[in-house]
C-alpha positions in Angstrom: -20.6 5.6 -20.7 -17.8 6.4 -23.2 -15.4 3.6 -24.2 -12.5 6.1 -23.8 -12.0 9.0 -21.4 -12.8 12.5 -22.6 -9.9 14.0 -20.7 -7.1 12.0 -22.3 -5.9 11.1 -25.8 -4.1 7.9 -26.5 -0.8 7.8 -28.3 1.9 5.2 -29.1 2.4 3.7 -25.6 1.8 7.1 -24.0 -1.1 9.4 -23.1 -1.7 13.1 -23.7 -3.8 15.1 -21.3 -4.9 18.3 -23.2 -6.2 20.3 -20.2 -2.8 19.9 -18.5 -0.9 20.0 -21.8 1.1 17.0 -20.5 2.4 13.8 -22.2 2.7 10.9 -19.8 4.6 7.6 -20.3 5.7 4.9 -17.9 8.1 2.0 -17.6 10.8 3.2 -19.9 13.2 0.8 -18.2 16.4 2.3 -19.6 19.1 -0.4 -19.1 16.8 -3.3 -19.7 18.6 -4.2 -22.9 21.7 -5.0 -20.9 19.7 -7.7 -19.1 17.6 -8.9 -22.1 18.0 -11.6 -24.6 16.0 -9.5 -27.1 17.8 -6.9 -29.2 16.1 -3.8 -30.7 17.1 -3.2 -34.4 18.1 0.4 -33.7 19.4 -0.2 -30.2 17.6 0.9 -27.0 18.7 4.5 -27.0 17.7 5.2 -30.6 14.4 3.3 -30.3 13.3 5.2 -27.2 14.3 8.6 -28.4 12.9 8.1 -31.9 9.5 7.1 -30.5 9.6 9.9 -27.9 10.4 12.5 -30.7 7.4 11.3 -32.6 5.1 11.8 -29.6 6.6 15.3 -28.9 6.0 16.3 -32.5 2.4 14.9 -32.5 1.2 16.5 -29.2 3.6 19.4 -28.6 3.2 19.1 -24.8 4.4 21.7 -22.3 5.3 18.9 -19.8 6.5 15.3 -20.1 6.0 13.1 -17.1 7.5 9.6 -16.7 5.1 7.7 -14.3 7.8 5.6 -12.8 10.5 3.1 -13.8 12.6 5.4 -16.0 15.4 3.0 -15.1 15.9 -0.8 -15.1 19.0 -0.7 -12.9 20.0 -2.7 -9.9 23.3 -2.2 -7.9 25.3 -0.3 -10.4 24.6 1.7 -13.5 25.3 -0.2 -16.8 27.4 1.4 -19.5 25.3 3.7 -21.7 22.4 4.2 -19.3 23.5 7.8 -18.3 23.9 8.7 -22.0 20.4 7.3 -22.9 18.8 9.2 -20.0 20.6 12.3 -21.2 19.4 11.8 -24.8 15.8 11.5 -23.5 16.2 14.7 -21.4 17.7 16.4 -24.5 14.7 15.4 -26.7 12.3 16.9 -24.2 14.4 20.0 -23.8 14.6 20.5 -27.5 10.8 20.3 -27.7 10.6 23.2 -25.1 8.9 20.9 -22.6 9.5 20.4 -18.9 10.7 16.9 -17.8 9.3 15.4 -14.6 10.0 11.9 -13.3 7.9 10.0 -10.7 9.9 7.4 -8.8 9.0 3.7 -9.5 10.1 0.5 -7.9 13.0 0.1 -10.3 14.3 3.6 -9.8 16.7 3.3 -6.8 19.6 4.6 -8.9 18.0 7.8 -10.3 20.3 10.0 -8.3 23.3 8.3 -9.9 22.1 9.4 -13.4 21.3 13.0 -12.2 17.5 12.8 -12.0 15.5 14.5 -9.3 12.4 12.3 -8.8 9.0 13.0 -7.2 6.8 10.5 -5.4 3.8 11.7 -7.4 2.7 14.6 -9.7 -0.7 16.3 -9.7 -1.3 18.0 -13.0 -3.2 21.3 -13.6 -6.3 19.4 -14.6 -6.4 17.5 -11.2 -5.0 14.2 -12.6 -2.6 12.4 -10.2 0.4 10.6 -11.7 2.3 8.0 -9.8 3.8 4.6 -10.5 1.0 2.4 -9.2 3.1 -0.2 -7.2 1.6 1.0 -3.9 -1.5 2.8 -2.7 -2.3 6.3 -4.1 -0.3 9.0 -2.3 -3.1 11.6 -2.9 -6.8 11.7 -3.5 -7.7 12.9 -7.0 -10.5 13.0 -9.6 -8.5 10.7 -11.8 -5.3 8.7 -11.9 -2.7 7.7 -14.5 -0.3 4.9 -13.4 2.1 2.4 -14.9 3.8 -0.6 -13.3 1.5 -3.3 -14.7 2.8 -3.4 -18.4 -0.7 -4.4 -19.7 -1.0 -6.3 -22.9 -3.9 -8.0 -24.6 -3.9 -11.0 -26.9 -6.1 -10.7 -30.0 -6.3 -13.5 -32.6 -3.0 -15.0 -31.3 -1.1 -11.7 -31.4 0.0 -9.8 -28.3 -0.5 -6.0 -28.2 0.5 -3.5 -25.6 -2.6 -1.8 -24.3 -4.0 0.8 -22.0 -6.6 -0.1 -19.3 -9.3 2.5 -18.8 -11.3 2.1 -15.6 -14.2 4.7 -15.4 -15.0 5.4 -11.7 -12.9 2.4 -10.6 -11.1 3.8 -7.6 -13.4 5.4 -5.0 -15.4 6.9 -7.9 -12.4 8.3 -9.7 -11.3 7.3 -13.2 -8.1 5.3 -13.6 -5.9 4.8 -16.7 -3.1 2.2 -16.6 -0.3 2.9 -19.2 1.4 0.2 -21.3 5.2 -0.1 -20.9 7.0 2.4 -23.1 9.9 0.0 -23.5 9.4 -2.5 -26.2 11.6 -5.0 -24.3 8.8 -5.8 -21.8 6.5 -8.6 -23.0 3.7 -7.3 -20.8 1.1 -8.8 -18.5 -1.7 -10.4 -20.4 -5.0 -9.0 -19.2 -7.3 -11.3 -21.1 -7.8 -13.6 -18.1 -6.8 -11.1 -15.4 -9.0 -11.5 -12.3 -9.4 -10.0 -8.9 -6.0 -9.8 -7.0 -4.0 -11.2 -10.0 -2.5 -7.9 -10.9 0.7 -6.2 -9.7 -0.9 -2.8 -9.3 -3.0 -1.7 -6.3 -5.3 0.1 -8.7 -6.3 -3.2 -10.4 -7.5 -5.2 -7.4 -10.6 -5.8 -9.4 -9.9 -5.5 -13.1 -13.3 -6.5 -14.4 -14.4 -2.9 -14.9 -11.3 -1.9 -16.9 -11.5 -1.6 -20.7 -8.4 -2.5 -22.9 -7.5 0.2 -25.4 -5.1 -0.6 -28.2 -3.4 2.0 -30.4 -2.6 0.5 -33.8 -1.3 2.4 -36.8 -2.6 5.7 -35.3 -6.1 4.2 -34.7 -7.5 3.9 -31.2 -9.4 0.6 -30.6 -11.5 0.3 -27.4 -12.7 -3.1 -26.3 -15.4 -4.1 -23.7 -14.5 -4.2 -20.0 -12.5 -7.2 -19.0 -15.4 -8.8 -17.2 -17.3 -8.8 -20.4 -14.3 -9.2 -22.7 -13.4 -12.6 -21.3 -16.7 -14.0 -22.4 -16.0 -13.0 -26.0 -12.7 -14.9 -26.3 
């Protein structure tokens, strides 16, 4: 069994599905900086757009899908959020790609920023994309979700990571994306056990393999059930 899926390439906090020509990211959480004590050196908008631009240049996708939680907004839209969402849309448009957004549990205000959201997206290769905070809305050969914000601690340092679960949901592959925002510390998966996770797709995380992208290199680790014994 491969340590990484053959149908997906890992990027900087995002995944590219070549058969669907789609870039998928999750948990962008635009507006989180307004509620965070952590400041990004470039500011939230510049940080998000700069990293998205790099991914668009690397993969040249026809479609960009946000797998939920584009926003981190409750009650009212903070100053600058509309402009940041507009800058993200503009970056995708300038790359000649289509922009699609799946609704996440923090996305109640999408209408207020002019985004038409979908409950799920099924790509041309049969992959189902949705946020992952509830049960899958469709049956699919494979799933890509967000919501969990997975991170792994290695030698005392925390790294955002993907979780790859071959045949982990009714025989289908599952990939859990790290948060695209750098303001989310992440859920440590080192000791994650049955029913500890936020996502319905991780009710038993033992069969999921952490995957870290560092300086352009993809590092795949043993499944969590085995990985715990190595720490």
